[in-house]
PDB file of N, CA, C and O in Angstrom, chain B, residues numbered from 101:
ATOM      1  N   MET B 101      98.365 100.440 105.085  1.00  0.00           N
ATOM      2  CA  MET B 101      98.722  99.043 105.192  1.00  0.00           C
ATOM      3  C   MET B 101      98.256  98.276 103.959  1.00  0.00           C
ATOM      4  O   MET B 101      98.910  97.321 103.538  1.00  0.00           O
ATOM      5  N   TRP B 102      97.128  98.687 103.377  1.00  0.00           N
ATOM      6  CA  TRP B 102      96.592  97.969 102.214  1.00  0.00           C
ATOM      7  C   TRP B 102      97.635  97.878 101.118  1.00  0.00           C
ATOM      8  O   TRP B 102      97.748  96.848 100.453  1.00  0.00           O
ATOM      9  N   TYR B 103      98.392  98.935 100.922  1.00  0.00           N
ATOM     10  CA  TYR B 103      99.394  98.963  99.865  1.00  0.00           C
ATOM     11  C   TYR B 103     100.503  97.950 100.127  1.00  0.00           C
ATOM     12  O   TYR B 103     101.001  97.326  99.190  1.00  0.00           O
ATOM     13  N   LEU B 104     100.889  97.782 101.365  1.00  0.00           N
ATOM     14  CA  LEU B 104     101.903  96.790 101.705  1.00  0.00           C
ATOM     15  C   LEU B 104     101.377  95.377 101.510  1.00  0.00           C
ATOM     16  O   LEU B 104     102.143  94.467 101.193  1.00  0.00           O
ATOM     17  N   GLU B 105     100.071  95.186 101.697  1.00  0.00           N
ATOM     18  CA  GLU B 105      99.445  93.879 101.481  1.00  0.00           C
ATOM     19  C   GLU B 105      99.520  93.455 100.019  1.00  0.00           C
ATOM     20  O   GLU B 105      99.481  92.264  99.709  1.00  0.00           O
ATOM     21  N   GLU B 106      99.626  94.425  99.128  1.00  0.00           N
ATOM     22  CA  GLU B 106      99.687  94.137  97.697  1.00  0.00           C
ATOM     23  C   GLU B 106     101.053  93.608  97.258  1.00  0.00           C
ATOM     24  O   GLU B 106     101.203  93.122  96.137  1.00  0.00           O
ATOM     25  N   LEU B 107     102.034  93.701  98.132  1.00  0.00           N
ATOM     26  CA  LEU B 107     103.383  93.217  97.816  1.00  0.00           C
ATOM     27  C   LEU B 107     103.508  91.740  98.157  1.00  0.00           C
ATOM     28  O   LEU B 107     103.047  91.300  99.211  1.00  0.00           O
ATOM     29  N   ASN B 108     104.135  90.970  97.265  1.00  0.00           N
ATOM     30  CA  ASN B 108     104.394  89.581  97.621  1.00  0.00           C
ATOM     31  C   ASN B 108     105.545  89.549  98.629  1.00  0.00           C
ATOM     32  O   ASN B 108     106.119  90.589  98.954  1.00  0.00           O
ATOM     33  N   LYS B 109     105.873  88.377  99.113  1.00  0.00           N
ATOM     34  CA  LYS B 109     106.868  88.255 100.188  1.00  0.00           C
ATOM     35  C   LYS B 109     108.224  88.834  99.757  1.00  0.00           C
ATOM     36  O   LYS B 109     108.865  89.550 100.527  1.00  0.00           O
ATOM     37  N   LYS B 110     108.655  88.529  98.546  1.00  0.00           N
ATOM     38  CA  LYS B 110     109.943  89.021  98.048  1.00  0.00           C
ATOM     39  C   LYS B 110     109.919  90.545  97.910  1.00  0.00           C
ATOM     40  O   LYS B 110     110.878  91.222  98.279  1.00  0.00           O
ATOM     41  N   GLU B 111     108.823  91.075  97.379  1.00  0.00           N
ATOM     42  CA  GLU B 111     108.692  92.529  97.229  1.00  0.00           C
ATOM     43  C   GLU B 111     108.665  93.221  98.594  1.00  0.00           C
ATOM     44  O   GLU B 111     109.229  94.303  98.756  1.00  0.00           O
ATOM     45  N   PHE B 112     108.011  92.597  99.569  1.00  0.00           N
ATOM     46  CA  PHE B 112     107.929  93.179 100.901  1.00  0.00           C
ATOM     47  C   PHE B 112     109.316  93.267 101.534  1.00  0.00           C
ATOM     48  O   PHE B 112     109.644  94.263 102.180  1.00  0.00           O
ATOM     49  N   MET B 113     110.125  92.234 101.350  1.00  0.00           N
ATOM     50  CA  MET B 113     111.494  92.276 101.869  1.00  0.00           C
ATOM     51  C   MET B 113     112.298  93.366 101.155  1.00  0.00           C
ATOM     52  O   MET B 113     113.094  94.064 101.783  1.00  0.00           O
ATOM     53  N   LYS B 114     112.093  93.509  99.865  1.00  0.00           N
ATOM     54  CA  LYS B 114     112.771  94.551  99.087  1.00  0.00           C
ATOM     55  C   LYS B 114     112.317  95.931  99.581  1.00  0.00           C
ATOM     56  O   LYS B 114     113.127  96.851  99.692  1.00  0.00           O
ATOM     57  N   PHE B 115     111.025  96.067  99.876  1.00  0.00           N
ATOM     58  CA  PHE B 115     110.495  97.323 100.410  1.00  0.00           C
ATOM     59  C   PHE B 115     111.236  97.695 101.693  1.00  0.00           C
ATOM     60  O   PHE B 115     111.629  98.847 101.873  1.00  0.00           O
ATOM     61  N   LYS B 116     111.422  96.738 102.565  1.00  0.00           N
ATOM     62  CA  LYS B 116     112.121  96.991 103.835  1.00  0.00           C
ATOM     63  C   LYS B 116     113.557  97.457 103.588  1.00  0.00           C
ATOM     64  O   LYS B 116     114.040  98.374 104.252  1.00  0.00           O
ATOM     65  N   GLU B 117     114.230  96.825 102.637  1.00  0.00           N
ATOM     66  CA  GLU B 117     115.604  97.223 102.317  1.00  0.00           C
ATOM     67  C   GLU B 117     115.643  98.655 101.771  1.00  0.00           C
ATOM     68  O   GLU B 117     116.494  99.452 102.166  1.00  0.00           O
ATOM     69  N   PHE B 118     114.722  98.971 100.868  1.00  0.00           N
ATOM     70  CA  PHE B 118     114.648 100.336 100.334  1.00  0.00           C
ATOM     71  C   PHE B 118     114.309 101.332 101.437  1.00  0.00           C
ATOM     72  O   PHE B 118     114.821 102.451 101.442  1.00  0.00           O
ATOM     73  N   LEU B 119     113.449 100.931 102.372  1.00  0.00           N
ATOM     74  CA  LEU B 119     113.074 101.808 103.479  1.00  0.00           C
ATOM     75  C   LEU B 119     114.312 102.164 104.303  1.00  0.00           C
ATOM     76  O   LEU B 119     114.522 103.325 104.655  1.00  0.00           O
ATOM     77  N   LYS B 120     115.112 101.174 104.601  1.00  0.00           N
ATOM     78  CA  LYS B 120     116.333 101.415 105.371  1.00  0.00           C
ATOM     79  C   LYS B 120     117.230 102.419 104.639  1.00  0.00           C
ATOM     80  O   LYS B 120     117.758 103.345 105.253  1.00  0.00           O
ATOM     81  N   GLN B 121     117.397 102.232 103.336  1.00  0.00           N
ATOM     82  CA  GLN B 121     118.215 103.135 102.536  1.00  0.00           C
ATOM     83  C   GLN B 121     117.626 104.548 102.507  1.00  0.00           C
ATOM     84  O   GLN B 121     118.354 105.535 102.618  1.00  0.00           O
ATOM     85  N   GLU B 122     116.308 104.632 102.356  1.00  0.00           N
ATOM     86  CA  GLU B 122     115.636 105.935 102.268  1.00  0.00           C
ATOM     87  C   GLU B 122     115.772 106.705 103.580  1.00  0.00           C
ATOM     88  O   GLU B 122     116.010 107.913 103.569  1.00  0.00           O
ATOM     89  N   ILE B 123     115.626 106.025 104.686  1.00  0.00           N
ATOM     90  CA  ILE B 123     115.765 106.663 105.996  1.00  0.00           C
ATOM     91  C   ILE B 123     117.180 107.218 106.163  1.00  0.00           C
ATOM     92  O   ILE B 123     117.363 108.345 106.624  1.00  0.00           O
ATOM     93  N   LEU B 124     118.174 106.420 105.784  1.00  0.00           N
ATOM     94  CA  LEU B 124     119.568 106.871 105.872  1.00  0.00           C
ATOM     95  C   LEU B 124     119.821 108.043 104.928  1.00  0.00           C
ATOM     96  O   LEU B 124     120.463 109.023 105.306  1.00  0.00           O
ATOM     97  N   HIS B 125     119.316 107.939 103.703  1.00  0.00           N
ATOM     98  CA  HIS B 125     119.512 108.985 102.695  1.00  0.00           C
ATOM     99  C   HIS B 125     118.919 110.319 103.145  1.00  0.00           C
ATOM    100  O   HIS B 125     119.524 111.373 102.948  1.00  0.00           O
ATOM    101  N   LEU B 126     117.738 110.266 103.747  1.00  0.00           N
ATOM    102  CA  LEU B 126     117.060 111.487 104.179  1.00  0.00           C
ATOM    103  C   LEU B 126     117.545 111.983 105.541  1.00  0.00           C
ATOM    104  O   LEU B 126     117.193 113.084 105.963  1.00  0.00           O
ATOM    105  N   GLY B 127     118.354 111.170 106.231  1.00  0.00           N
ATOM    106  CA  GLY B 127     118.860 111.560 107.543  1.00  0.00           C
ATOM    107  C   GLY B 127     117.765 111.628 108.593  1.00  0.00           C
ATOM    108  O   GLY B 127     117.803 112.472 109.489  1.00  0.00           O
ATOM    109  N   LEU B 128     116.789 110.736 108.478  1.00  0.00           N
ATOM    110  CA  LEU B 128     115.662 110.740 109.411  1.00  0.00           C
ATOM    111  C   LEU B 128     115.980 109.943 110.671  1.00  0.00           C
ATOM    112  O   LEU B 128     116.942 109.177 110.726  1.00  0.00           O
ATOM    113  N   LYS B 129     115.148 110.149 111.666  1.00  0.00           N
ATOM    114  CA  LYS B 129     115.253 109.389 112.907  1.00  0.00           C
ATOM    115  C   LYS B 129     115.149 107.903 112.550  1.00  0.00           C
ATOM    116  O   LYS B 129     114.241 107.479 111.835  1.00  0.00           O
ATOM    117  N   GLN B 130     116.083 107.144 113.057  1.00  0.00           N
ATOM    118  CA  GLN B 130     116.150 105.726 112.717  1.00  0.00           C
ATOM    119  C   GLN B 130     115.072 104.900 113.412  1.00  0.00           C
ATOM    120  O   GLN B 130     114.724 105.131 114.569  1.00  0.00           O
ATOM    121  N   ILE B 131     114.566 103.939 112.669  1.00  0.00           N
ATOM    122  CA  ILE B 131     113.738 102.884 113.244  1.00  0.00           C
ATOM    123  C   ILE B 131     114.687 101.702 113.398  1.00  0.00           C
ATOM    124  O   ILE B 131     115.513 101.453 112.520  1.00  0.00           O
ATOM    125  N   SER B 132     114.581 100.989 114.480  1.00  0.00           N
ATOM    126  CA  SER B 132     115.434  99.831 114.708  1.00  0.00           C
ATOM    127  C   SER B 132     115.308  98.853 113.535  1.00  0.00           C
ATOM    128  O   SER B 132     114.207  98.415 113.199  1.00  0.00           O
ATOM    129  N   TRP B 133     116.450  98.513 112.914  1.00  0.00           N
ATOM    130  CA  TRP B 133     116.430  97.579 111.786  1.00  0.00           C
ATOM    131  C   TRP B 133     115.877  96.226 112.223  1.00  0.00           C
ATOM    132  O   TRP B 133     115.227  95.543 111.431  1.00  0.00           O
ATOM    133  N   THR B 134     116.123  95.828 113.474  1.00  0.00           N
ATOM    134  CA  THR B 134     115.587  94.572 113.991  1.00  0.00           C
ATOM    135  C   THR B 134     114.063  94.611 113.977  1.00  0.00           C
ATOM    136  O   THR B 134     113.412  93.636 113.603  1.00  0.00           O
ATOM    137  N   GLU B 135     113.494  95.758 114.391  1.00  0.00           N
ATOM    138  CA  GLU B 135     112.034  95.908 114.369  1.00  0.00           C
ATOM    139  C   GLU B 135     111.495  95.843 112.945  1.00  0.00           C
ATOM    140  O   GLU B 135     110.496  95.176 112.676  1.00  0.00           O
ATOM    141  N   VAL B 136     112.167  96.544 112.040  1.00  0.00           N
ATOM    142  CA  VAL B 136     111.726  96.565 110.638  1.00  0.00           C
ATOM    143  C   VAL B 136     111.817  95.170 110.048  1.00  0.00           C
ATOM    144  O   VAL B 136     110.889  94.706 109.386  1.00  0.00           O
ATOM    145  N   LYS B 137     112.922  94.513 110.284  1.00  0.00           N
ATOM    146  CA  LYS B 137     113.175  93.199 109.692  1.00  0.00           C
ATOM    147  C   LYS B 137     112.108  92.176 110.095  1.00  0.00           C
ATOM    148  O   LYS B 137     111.664  91.384 109.263  1.00  0.00           O
ATOM    149  N   LYS B 138     111.697  92.191 111.362  1.00  0.00           N
ATOM    150  CA  LYS B 138     110.730  91.191 111.832  1.00  0.00           C
ATOM    151  C   LYS B 138     109.271  91.657 111.698  1.00  0.00           C
ATOM    152  O   LYS B 138     108.348  90.896 111.988  1.00  0.00           O
ATOM    153  N   ALA B 139     109.070  92.886 111.267  1.00  0.00           N
ATOM    154  CA  ALA B 139     107.720  93.465 111.217  1.00  0.00           C
ATOM    155  C   ALA B 139     106.851  92.828 110.135  1.00  0.00           C
ATOM    156  O   ALA B 139     107.301  92.555 109.022  1.00  0.00           O
ATOM    157  N   SER B 140     105.604  92.605 110.499  1.00  0.00           N
ATOM    158  CA  SER B 140     104.597  92.199 109.517  1.00  0.00           C
ATOM    159  C   SER B 140     104.217  93.451 108.733  1.00  0.00           C
ATOM    160  O   SER B 140     104.708  94.541 109.030  1.00  0.00           O
ATOM    161  N   ARG B 141     103.364  93.307 107.755  1.00  0.00           N
ATOM    162  CA  ARG B 141     102.917  94.461 106.985  1.00  0.00           C
ATOM    163  C   ARG B 141     102.215  95.480 107.879  1.00  0.00           C
ATOM    164  O   ARG B 141     102.463  96.682 107.783  1.00  0.00           O
ATOM    165  N   GLU B 142     101.342  94.984 108.741  1.00  0.00           N
ATOM    166  CA  GLU B 142     100.623  95.877 109.658  1.00  0.00           C
ATOM    167  C   GLU B 142     101.584  96.540 110.642  1.00  0.00           C
ATOM    168  O   GLU B 142     101.481  97.738 110.907  1.00  0.00           O
ATOM    169  N   ASP B 143     102.508  95.766 111.176  1.00  0.00           N
ATOM    170  CA  ASP B 143     103.495  96.311 112.114  1.00  0.00           C
ATOM    171  C   ASP B 143     104.348  97.395 111.464  1.00  0.00           C
ATOM    172  O   ASP B 143     104.637  98.422 112.078  1.00  0.00           O
ATOM    173  N   LEU B 144     104.749  97.155 110.210  1.00  0.00           N
ATOM    174  CA  LEU B 144     105.586  98.131 109.518  1.00  0.00           C
ATOM    175  C   LEU B 144     104.825  99.430 109.274  1.00  0.00           C
ATOM    176  O   LEU B 144     105.374 100.516 109.460  1.00  0.00           O
ATOM    177  N   ALA B 145     103.573  99.324 108.861  1.00  0.00           N
ATOM    178  CA  ALA B 145     102.753 100.525 108.655  1.00  0.00           C
ATOM    179  C   ALA B 145     102.640 101.304 109.966  1.00  0.00           C
ATOM    180  O   ALA B 145     102.738 102.531 109.970  1.00  0.00           O
ATOM    181  N   ASN B 146     102.435 100.597 111.071  1.00  0.00           N
ATOM    182  CA  ASN B 146     102.332 101.255 112.376  1.00  0.00           C
ATOM    183  C   ASN B 146     103.659 101.883 112.801  1.00  0.00           C
ATOM    184  O   ASN B 146     103.670 102.964 113.391  1.00  0.00           O
ATOM    185  N   LEU B 147     104.777 101.215 112.508  1.00  0.00           N
ATOM    186  CA  LEU B 147     106.095 101.779 112.830  1.00  0.00           C
ATOM    187  C   LEU B 147     106.333 103.085 112.078  1.00  0.00           C
ATOM    188  O   LEU B 147     106.832 104.058 112.644  1.00  0.00           O
ATOM    189  N   LEU B 148     105.972 103.092 110.800  1.00  0.00           N
ATOM    190  CA  LEU B 148     106.155 104.307 109.999  1.00  0.00           C
ATOM    191  C   LEU B 148     105.364 105.467 110.582  1.00  0.00           C
ATOM    192  O   LEU B 148     105.871 106.584 110.692  1.00  0.00           O
ATOM    193  N   LEU B 149     104.117 105.195 110.955  1.00  0.00           N
ATOM    194  CA  LEU B 149     103.274 106.263 111.491  1.00  0.00           C
ATOM    195  C   LEU B 149     103.685 106.665 112.910  1.00  0.00           C
ATOM    196  O   LEU B 149     103.455 107.798 113.331  1.00  0.00           O
ATOM    197  N   LYS B 150     104.286 105.743 113.632  1.00  0.00           N
ATOM    198  CA  LYS B 150     104.758 106.042 114.989  1.00  0.00           C
ATOM    199  C   LYS B 150     105.986 106.963 114.953  1.00  0.00           C
ATOM    200  O   LYS B 150     106.119 107.862 115.784  1.00  0.00           O
ATOM    201  N   HIS B 151     106.882 106.731 113.979  1.00  0.00           N
ATOM    202  CA  HIS B 151     108.152 107.449 113.935  1.00  0.00           C
ATOM    203  C   HIS B 151     108.151 108.690 113.046  1.00  0.00           C
ATOM    204  O   HIS B 151     108.991 109.575 113.212  1.00  0.00           O
ATOM    205  N   TYR B 152     107.217 108.756 112.110  1.00  0.00           N
ATOM    206  CA  TYR B 152     107.221 109.853 111.144  1.00  0.00           C
ATOM    207  C   TYR B 152     105.823 110.428 110.985  1.00  0.00           C
ATOM    208  O   TYR B 152     104.825 109.771 111.281  1.00  0.00           O
ATOM    209  N   GLU B 153     105.773 111.667 110.512  1.00  0.00           N
ATOM    210  CA  GLU B 153     104.481 112.275 110.224  1.00  0.00           C
ATOM    211  C   GLU B 153     103.850 111.529 109.052  1.00  0.00           C
ATOM    212  O   GLU B 153     104.546 110.918 108.241  1.00  0.00           O
ATOM    213  N   GLU B 154     102.532 111.591 108.977  1.00  0.00           N
ATOM    214  CA  GLU B 154     101.808 110.839 107.945  1.00  0.00           C
ATOM    215  C   GLU B 154     102.289 111.182 106.536  1.00  0.00           C
ATOM    216  O   GLU B 154     102.504 110.286 105.719  1.00  0.00           O
ATOM    217  N   LYS B 155     102.457 112.473 106.247  1.00  0.00           N
ATOM    218  CA  LYS B 155     102.897 112.878 104.910  1.00  0.00           C
ATOM    219  C   LYS B 155     104.291 112.345 104.608  1.00  0.00           C
ATOM    220  O   LYS B 155     104.558 111.886 103.497  1.00  0.00           O
ATOM    221  N   GLN B 156     105.163 112.403 105.577  1.00  0.00           N
ATOM    222  CA  GLN B 156     106.528 111.918 105.395  1.00  0.00           C
ATOM    223  C   GLN B 156     106.530 110.405 105.140  1.00  0.00           C
ATOM    224  O   GLN B 156     107.271 109.918 104.286  1.00  0.00           O
ATOM    225  N   ALA B 157     105.703 109.673 105.879  1.00  0.00           N
ATOM    226  CA  ALA B 157     105.601 108.224 105.688  1.00  0.00           C
ATOM    227  C   ALA B 157     105.063 107.903 104.290  1.00  0.00           C
ATOM    228  O   ALA B 157     105.561 106.998 103.620  1.00  0.00           O
ATOM    229  N   TRP B 158     104.039 108.652 103.853  1.00  0.00           N
ATOM    230  CA  TRP B 158     103.486 108.465 102.506  1.00  0.00           C
ATOM    231  C   TRP B 158     104.531 108.771 101.448  1.00  0.00           C
ATOM    232  O   TRP B 158     104.687 108.012 100.492  1.00  0.00           O
ATOM    233  N   ASP B 159     105.249 109.876 101.610  1.00  0.00           N
ATOM    234  CA  ASP B 159     106.248 110.271 100.624  1.00  0.00           C
ATOM    235  C   ASP B 159     107.330 109.196 100.484  1.00  0.00           C
ATOM    236  O   ASP B 159     107.728 108.856  99.370  1.00  0.00           O
ATOM    237  N   MET B 160     107.799 108.670 101.600  1.00  0.00           N
ATOM    238  CA  MET B 160     108.811 107.614 101.555  1.00  0.00           C
ATOM    239  C   MET B 160     108.259 106.363 100.881  1.00  0.00           C
ATOM    240  O   MET B 160     108.926 105.744 100.053  1.00  0.00           O
ATOM    241  N   THR B 161     107.047 106.006 101.244  1.00  0.00           N
ATOM    242  CA  THR B 161     106.419 104.812 100.675  1.00  0.00           C
ATOM    243  C   THR B 161     106.272 104.948  99.170  1.00  0.00           C
ATOM    244  O   THR B 161     106.559 104.007  98.430  1.00  0.00           O
ATOM    245  N   LEU B 162     105.828 106.107  98.711  1.00  0.00           N
ATOM    246  CA  LEU B 162     105.650 106.317  97.273  1.00  0.00           C
ATOM    247  C   LEU B 162     106.994 106.291  96.540  1.00  0.00           C
ATOM    248  O   LEU B 162     107.087 105.753  95.437  1.00  0.00           O
ATOM    249  N   LYS B 163     108.030 106.866  97.146  1.00  0.00           N
ATOM    250  CA  LYS B 163     109.367 106.818  96.532  1.00  0.00           C
ATOM    251  C   LYS B 163     109.847 105.379  96.399  1.00  0.00           C
ATOM    252  O   LYS B 163     110.438 105.000  95.388  1.00  0.00           O
ATOM    253  N   ILE B 164     109.587 104.592  97.424  1.00  0.00           N
ATOM    254  CA  ILE B 164     110.011 103.190  97.395  1.00  0.00           C
ATOM    255  C   ILE B 164     109.229 102.416  96.339  1.00  0.00           C
ATOM    256  O   ILE B 164     109.804 101.602  95.617  1.00  0.00           O
ATOM    257  N   PHE B 165     107.923 102.661  96.244  1.00  0.00           N
ATOM    258  CA  PHE B 165     107.140 101.998  95.199  1.00  0.00           C
ATOM    259  C   PHE B 165     107.664 102.370  93.823  1.00  0.00           C
ATOM    260  O   PHE B 165     107.674 101.542  92.913  1.00  0.00           O
ATOM    261  N   GLN B 166     108.100 103.615  93.671  1.00  0.00           N
ATOM    262  CA  GLN B 166     108.664 104.055  92.401  1.00  0.00           C
ATOM    263  C   GLN B 166     109.953 103.277  92.102  1.00  0.00           C
ATOM    264  O   GLN B 166     110.154 102.819  90.978  1.00  0.00           O
ATOM    265  N   LYS B 167     110.806 103.132  93.089  1.00  0.00           N
ATOM    266  CA  LYS B 167     112.043 102.375  92.915  1.00  0.00           C
ATOM    267  C   LYS B 167     111.761 100.912  92.578  1.00  0.00           C
ATOM    268  O   LYS B 167     112.546 100.259  91.890  1.00  0.00           O
ATOM    269  N   MET B 168     110.626 100.406  93.074  1.00  0.00           N
ATOM    270  CA  MET B 168     110.244  99.016  92.841  1.00  0.00           C
ATOM    271  C   MET B 168     109.447  98.844  91.545  1.00  0.00           C
ATOM    272  O   MET B 168     109.037  97.736  91.202  1.00  0.00           O
ATOM    273  N   SER B 169     109.237  99.938  90.843  1.00  0.00           N
ATOM    274  CA  SER B 169     108.441  99.930  89.601  1.00  0.00           C
ATOM    275  C   SER B 169     107.008  99.441  89.825  1.00  0.00           C
ATOM    276  O   SER B 169     106.448  98.733  88.988  1.00  0.00           O
ATOM    277  N   ARG B 170     106.421  99.826  90.961  1.00  0.00           N
ATOM    278  CA  ARG B 170     105.022  99.474  91.243  1.00  0.00           C
ATOM    279  C   ARG B 170     104.147 100.687  90.950  1.00  0.00           C
ATOM    280  O   ARG B 170     103.577 101.296  91.855  1.00  0.00           O
ATOM    281  N   LYS B 171     104.053 101.023  89.670  1.00  0.00           N
ATOM    282  CA  LYS B 171     103.272 102.172  89.231  1.00  0.00           C
ATOM    283  C   LYS B 171     101.804 102.019  89.578  1.00  0.00           C
ATOM    284  O   LYS B 171     101.112 103.009  89.815  1.00  0.00           O
ATOM    285  N   ASP B 172     101.322 100.779  89.610  1.00  0.00           N
ATOM    286  CA  ASP B 172      99.924 100.535  89.963  1.00  0.00           C
ATOM    287  C   ASP B 172      99.614 101.048  91.366  1.00  0.00           C
ATOM    288  O   ASP B 172      98.568 101.654  91.596  1.00  0.00           O
ATOM    289  N   LEU B 173     100.526 100.802  92.296  1.00  0.00           N
ATOM    290  CA  LEU B 173     100.310 101.250  93.675  1.00  0.00           C
ATOM    291  C   LEU B 173     100.468 102.763  93.800  1.00  0.00           C
ATOM    292  O   LEU B 173      99.759 103.401  94.578  1.00  0.00           O
ATOM    293  N   ILE B 174     101.385 103.328  93.043  1.00  0.00           N
ATOM    294  CA  ILE B 174     101.578 104.783  93.050  1.00  0.00           C
ATOM    295  C   ILE B 174     100.310 105.468  92.540  1.00  0.00           C
ATOM    296  O   ILE B 174      99.862 106.456  93.121  1.00  0.00           O
ATOM    297  N   GLU B 175      99.741 104.953  91.472  1.00  0.00           N
ATOM    298  CA  GLU B 175      98.525 105.547  90.903  1.00  0.00           C
ATOM    299  C   GLU B 175      97.342 105.430  91.857  1.00  0.00           C
ATOM    300  O   GLU B 175      96.592 106.390  92.033  1.00  0.00           O
ATOM    301  N   LYS B 176      97.168 104.257  92.477  1.00  0.00           N
ATOM    302  CA  LYS B 176      96.072 104.077  93.438  1.00  0.00           C
ATOM    303  C   LYS B 176      96.231 105.027  94.622  1.00  0.00           C
ATOM    304  O   LYS B 176      95.267 105.657  95.056  1.00  0.00           O
ATOM    305  N   ALA B 177      97.437 105.125  95.134  1.00  0.00           N
ATOM    306  CA  ALA B 177      97.701 106.014  96.271  1.00  0.00           C
ATOM    307  C   ALA B 177      97.453 107.464  95.877  1.00  0.00           C
ATOM    308  O   ALA B 177      96.873 108.228  96.648  1.00  0.00           O
ATOM    309  N   GLY B 178      97.889 107.846  94.683  1.00  0.00           N
ATOM    310  CA  GLY B 178      97.668 109.213  94.207  1.00  0.00           C
ATOM    311  C   GLY B 178      96.193 109.558  94.129  1.00  0.00           C
ATOM    312  O   GLY B 178      95.780 110.649  94.523  1.00  0.00           O
ATOM    313  N   ARG B 179      95.398 108.625  93.618  1.00  0.00           N
ATOM    314  CA  ARG B 179      93.944 108.852  93.544  1.00  0.00           C
ATOM    315  C   ARG B 179      93.334 108.972  94.934  1.00  0.00           C
ATOM    316  O   ARG B 179      92.464 109.812  95.168  1.00  0.00           O
ATOM    317  N   GLU B 180      93.793 108.132  95.852  1.00  0.00           N
ATOM    318  CA  GLU B 180      93.267 108.172  97.224  1.00  0.00           C
ATOM    319  C   GLU B 180      93.636 109.476  97.917  1.00  0.00           C
ATOM    320  O   GLU B 180      92.804 110.084  98.591  1.00  0.00           O
ATOM    321  N   ILE B 181      94.866 109.899  97.755  1.00  0.00           N
ATOM    322  CA  ILE B 181      95.321 111.148  98.369  1.00  0.00           C
ATOM    323  C   ILE B 181      94.532 112.322  97.797  1.00  0.00           C
ATOM    324  O   ILE B 181      94.111 113.211  98.537  1.00  0.00           O
ATOM    325  N   ALA B 182      94.335 112.323  96.488  1.00  0.00           N
ATOM    326  CA  ALA B 182      93.569 113.401  95.837  1.00  0.00           C
ATOM    327  C   ALA B 182      92.130 113.421  96.347  1.00  0.00           C
ATOM    328  O   ALA B 182      91.569 114.488  96.598  1.00  0.00           O
ATOM    329  N   ALA B 183      91.538 112.243  96.499  1.00  0.00           N
ATOM    330  CA  ALA B 183      90.152 112.177  96.990  1.00  0.00           C
ATOM    331  C   ALA B 183      90.052 112.665  98.423  1.00  0.00           C
ATOM    332  O   ALA B 183      89.099 113.359  98.777  1.00  0.00           O
ATOM    333  N   GLN B 184      91.026 112.309  99.253  1.00  0.00           N
ATOM    334  CA  GLN B 184      91.014 112.773 100.645  1.00  0.00           C
ATOM    335  C   GLN B 184      91.180 114.283 100.711  1.00  0.00           C
ATOM    336  O   GLN B 184      90.532 114.946 101.520  1.00  0.00           O
ATOM    337  N   SER B 185      92.040 114.826  99.868  1.00  0.00           N
ATOM    338  CA  SER B 185      92.246 116.275  99.832  1.00  0.00           C
ATOM    339  C   SER B 185      90.967 116.977  99.408  1.00  0.00           C
ATOM    340  O   SER B 185      90.620 118.024  99.955  1.00  0.00           O
ATOM    341  N   TYR B 186      90.266 116.408  98.436  1.00  0.00           N
ATOM    342  CA  TYR B 186      89.013 116.985  97.943  1.00  0.00           C
ATOM    343  C   TYR B 186      87.951 116.969  99.052  1.00  0.00           C
ATOM    344  O   TYR B 186      87.230 117.947  99.249  1.00  0.00           O
ATOM    345  N   ILE B 187      87.870 115.858  99.760  1.00  0.00           N
ATOM    346  CA  ILE B 187      86.880 115.748 100.847  1.00  0.00           C
ATOM    347  C   ILE B 187      87.160 116.773 101.935  1.00  0.00           C
ATOM    348  O   ILE B 187      86.227 117.343 102.501  1.00  0.00           O
ATOM    349  N   LYS B 188      88.427 117.015 102.234  1.00  0.00           N
ATOM    350  CA  LYS B 188      88.783 118.004 103.277  1.00  0.00           C
ATOM    351  C   LYS B 188      88.367 119.421 102.847  1.00  0.00           C
ATOM    352  O   LYS B 188      88.056 120.270 103.682  1.00  0.00           O
ATOM    353  N   LEU B 189      88.370 119.653 101.536  1.00  0.00           N
ATOM    354  CA  LEU B 189      87.978 120.979 101.034  1.00  0.00           C
ATOM    355  C   LEU B 189      86.470 121.227 101.153  1.00  0.00           C
ATOM    356  O   LEU B 189      86.027 122.370 101.256  1.00  0.00           O
ATOM    357  N   ILE B 190      85.705 120.160 101.137  1.00  0.00           N
ATOM    358  CA  ILE B 190      84.234 120.300 101.153  1.00  0.00           C
ATOM    359  C   ILE B 190      83.725 120.710 102.508  1.00  0.00           C
ATOM    360  O   ILE B 190      82.518 120.870 102.692  1.00  0.00           O
TER     361      ILE B 190
END
């Protein structure tokens, strides 16, 4: 959810539009567009985790950030994912 908080209102709406496209492109189980459209940042993060596996939700989110040219968020997420993977190895 923290990553979605970093998006301004316009970017957040764009994120939702890209999410809809990504879900259709990948042929994934649909989330109600009405739910997505009215969802807050926290609600949207919860919807993603409710409907998709964590890795799948992360992968979609990172692809969307890439489409939005938010390299800062991609880099932060990459570092966090790497750190979590390292901790699991210990």
